[in-house]
C-alpha positions in Angstrom: -46.4 8.6 227.4 -47.0 6.5 224.3 -45.3 7.5 221.0 -46.9 8.8 217.8 -47.7 6.8 214.7 -47.0 8.8 211.5 -48.5 7.7 208.1 -46.1 9.2 205.7 -46.7 9.6 201.9 -43.7 9.1 199.7 -43.1 9.8 196.0 -44.8 7.6 193.4 -41.8 8.0 191.1 -40.0 11.3 191.1 -38.0 11.6 194.4 -38.4 15.4 194.4 -42.1 15.0 195.1 -41.6 14.4 198.8 -42.6 17.1 201.2 -40.3 18.9 203.7 -42.5 17.8 206.5 -42.3 14.1 205.4 -38.5 14.3 205.4 -38.4 15.9 208.8 -40.7 13.2 210.2 -38.6 10.4 208.7 -35.5 12.0 210.2 -36.9 12.4 213.7 -38.9 9.2 214.3 -37.3 6.2 216.1 -38.3 3.7 213.5 -39.6 3.5 209.9 -41.8 0.6 209.0 -41.4 -0.1 205.3 -43.3 -2.2 202.8 -39.9 -3.0 201.3 -36.8 -1.8 203.2 -34.6 -2.0 200.1 -36.9 0.3 198.2 -37.2 2.8 201.1 -33.5 2.9 201.6 -33.0 4.4 198.1 -35.2 7.3 199.2 -33.6 7.6 202.6 -30.1 7.5 201.1 -31.0 10.1 198.5 -31.8 12.6 201.4 -29.2 11.4 203.8 -31.6 10.0 206.4 -30.2 7.2 208.6 -33.3 6.3 210.7 -33.6 2.6 211.5 -36.0 0.6 209.4 -38.1 -2.5 209.7 -40.1 -4.5 207.2 -43.9 -4.2 207.3 -45.8 -5.9 204.4 -48.8 -8.1 203.7 -47.0 -11.3 204.7 -45.9 -10.2 208.2 -48.5 -7.5 208.9 -50.2 -9.3 211.7 -47.0 -10.1 213.6 -45.4 -6.7 213.0 -48.6 -4.9 214.1 -48.3 -6.3 217.6 -44.6 -5.5 217.7 -45.0 -1.9 216.5 -47.9 -1.3 218.9 -45.7 -2.5 221.8 -42.9 -0.1 220.7 -45.4 2.8 220.4 -46.8 2.0 223.9 -43.3 2.2 225.3 -42.8 5.7 223.9 -41.2 5.2 220.5 -42.3 7.3 217.5 -42.9 5.2 214.4 -43.4 6.2 210.7 -45.1 3.9 208.2 -44.3 4.2 204.5 -45.3 2.1 201.5 -43.1 1.6 198.4 -44.9 4.6 196.8 -47.8 6.9 197.6 -49.9 6.8 200.7 -49.9 4.0 203.2 -53.1 1.9 203.6 -54.3 2.8 200.1 -54.0 -0.6 198.4 -50.9 -1.0 200.6 -50.2 -2.2 204.2 -51.2 0.1 207.0 -54.9 -0.4 207.7 -54.4 -3.1 210.3 -51.8 -1.0 212.2 -54.1 2.1 212.1 -57.0 0.1 213.6 -54.7 -1.3 216.3 -53.3 2.2 217.2 -56.9 3.6 217.5 -57.9 0.7 219.8 -54.8 1.4 222.0 -55.3 5.2 222.2 -52.2 5.9 220.2 -52.0 9.3 218.5 -52.1 9.0 214.7 -50.7 11.7 212.4 -51.2 11.6 208.6 -48.4 13.3 206.6 -50.0 13.9 203.2 -48.3 13.8 199.9 -48.4 11.8 196.6 -51.2 9.4 195.7 -51.3 7.8 192.3 -55.1 7.7 192.1 -55.4 11.5 192.8 -52.6 12.4 190.4 -54.3 10.3 187.6 -57.7 11.7 188.3 -56.8 15.4 188.1 -54.9 14.8 184.8 -57.5 12.5 183.2 -60.0 15.0 182.0 -62.9 12.9 183.4 -65.4 14.3 185.9 -63.9 14.9 189.3 -67.0 15.9 191.3 -67.7 12.3 192.3 -65.3 9.3 192.0 -65.1 5.8 193.3 -61.7 4.1 194.0 -62.1 0.3 193.8 -58.4 -0.6 194.2 -57.3 -3.7 192.3 -59.9 -5.7 190.4 -59.9 -9.5 190.8 -57.2 -11.2 188.8 -59.6 -13.9 187.4 -61.9 -12.9 184.6 -65.2 -14.3 186.0 -64.6 -12.6 189.4 -63.5 -9.4 187.7 -66.6 -9.3 185.5 -68.8 -9.9 188.5 -67.2 -7.0 190.3 -67.6 -4.7 187.3 -71.3 -5.6 187.1 -71.6 -4.5 190.8 -70.0 -1.1 189.9 -71.9 -0.5 186.7 -74.4 2.0 188.2 -71.9 3.9 190.4 -72.6 7.6 189.7 -69.0 8.7 189.6 -65.7 8.2 187.8 -64.4 4.7 188.4 -60.7 4.4 189.4 -58.7 1.1 189.5 -55.1 0.1 190.0 -54.0 -2.6 187.5 -51.0 -4.8 186.8 -49.5 -4.3 183.3 -49.8 -8.0 182.3 -53.6 -7.9 183.0 -54.4 -4.5 181.5 -55.5 -5.8 178.1 -57.8 -8.4 179.6 -59.2 -5.9 182.1 -60.0 -3.3 179.4 -61.8 -6.0 177.4 -63.9 -6.9 180.4 -64.7 -3.3 181.3 -65.8 -2.6 177.7 -68.1 -5.7 177.6 -69.6 -5.2 181.1 -69.8 -1.4 181.4 -70.4 -0.5 177.8 -68.8 2.2 175.7 -67.4 4.9 177.9 -64.6 7.4 177.9 -61.6 6.1 179.8 -58.0 6.9 180.6 -54.9 4.7 181.2 -52.3 6.6 183.3 -49.0 4.7 183.4 -45.7 5.4 185.2 -46.9 8.8 186.6 -44.1 11.2 187.5 -41.5 8.9 186.0 -39.4 9.2 182.8 -41.8 7.2 180.7 -45.1 8.7 182.0 -48.0 8.1 179.7 -51.6 9.2 179.9 -53.7 7.6 177.1 -57.2 8.9 176.7 -60.1 7.5 174.5 -63.2 5.4 174.4 -62.9 2.0 176.0 -63.1 0.3 172.6 -60.2 2.4 171.4 -58.1 1.5 174.4 -59.0 -2.2 174.1 -57.7 -2.1 170.5 -54.6 -0.1 171.4 -53.4 -2.2 174.3 -54.3 -5.6 172.9 -51.5 -5.1 170.4 -49.0 -4.0 173.0 -47.3 -7.0 174.7 -44.6 -4.9 176.4 -46.7 -2.8 178.8 -44.7 -2.0 181.9 -45.0 0.0 185.1 -47.6 1.1 187.6 -51.1 1.7 186.0 -54.2 3.6 187.0 -57.3 2.9 185.0 -60.1 5.6 185.0 -63.6 5.2 183.5 -66.3 7.8 183.0 -69.7 7.3 184.7 -71.5 8.0 181.4 -72.3 5.3 178.9 -71.8 6.6 175.3 -73.9 5.8 172.2 -74.0 7.6 168.9 -77.2 9.3 170.0 -76.2 10.3 173.5 -72.7 11.4 172.5 -74.2 13.7 169.8 -76.7 15.1 172.3 -74.2 15.7 175.2 -71.3 16.9 173.1 -73.2 19.2 170.7 -76.1 20.5 172.7 -74.7 21.9 175.9 -73.6 25.2 174.4 -76.7 25.5 172.2 -79.0 25.0 175.2 -77.1 27.4 177.4 -77.3 30.1 174.7 -81.0 29.4 174.3 -81.7 29.8 178.0 -79.6 32.9 178.3 -81.4 34.5 175.4 -84.6 33.7 177.3 -83.4 35.8 180.2 -81.6 33.4 182.5 -78.2 34.2 183.9 -75.3 32.0 182.9 -75.3 29.8 186.1 -79.0 29.1 185.9 -78.8 28.4 182.2 -76.0 25.9 182.7 -77.8 24.1 185.5 -81.0 23.8 183.4 -79.0 22.5 180.4 -77.3 19.9 182.6 -80.6 18.7 184.0 -82.2 18.4 180.6 -79.2 16.4 179.2 -78.9 14.2 182.3 -75.5 15.5 183.2 -73.9 16.7 186.4 -73.3 20.4 186.4 -69.6 19.8 186.5 -69.7 17.5 183.5 -72.0 20.0 181.6 -69.5 22.8 182.4 -66.5 20.7 181.2 -68.3 19.9 177.9 -69.4 23.5 177.5 -65.8 24.7 177.8 -64.7 22.0 175.4 -67.3 23.0 172.8 -66.6 26.7 172.9 -62.9 26.1 172.5 
């Protein structure tokens, strides 16, 4: 019988965020394929796990995939981990997953931390629809072209970004996407965790003066373009409209739905702003 391929999520910073199931799988498998064995050994040593490891990263992914599939076909159980978070999400793993499916090998996801989800739930931006675009291109022209393609996406945009490119990326997003609410989430779950919220123009100004940005960064951008007129309407009119419709005999749910429709908002966004106004 072939072995099983486990896709194991690991902490994005705080080592206590790993699940009991993930630890058990890492203890029990025959081999752990790591994006960086040195990085993973810190986690394994912390929990007293001595399972054999092997490197599996973007530079040897093709060769290692064939090797790991051969081991799985011979009956070995293999776990795949990235340096942090969930394998195959802007990290190695996709090629191996496809090969395992093609060879009828059982795949088991072991869920856990993910930087993009952690950032999204803490950002305060709409969560009913979101689009994760991974890393934007490093060159400005290509980055601006990609942002233009994403301009009309009807959901919160989420990107990973390197600290040395953050200021330039924020400038490009402001110029291409227009004024929007945005969030920079940096070093999540770590000692120097920072979640900076504001308009894109405000974040451009803030980070353009910071030459010592460090750490892992998630950039989140609202779907809604702000202007003085639209911001006044959406931020000040939701509660008034809901009250007006309720006084006309509608129940609260129907009144909120109608107010959202008239203001061009999703119901989730209208509810978020209603709560904010009434506070």
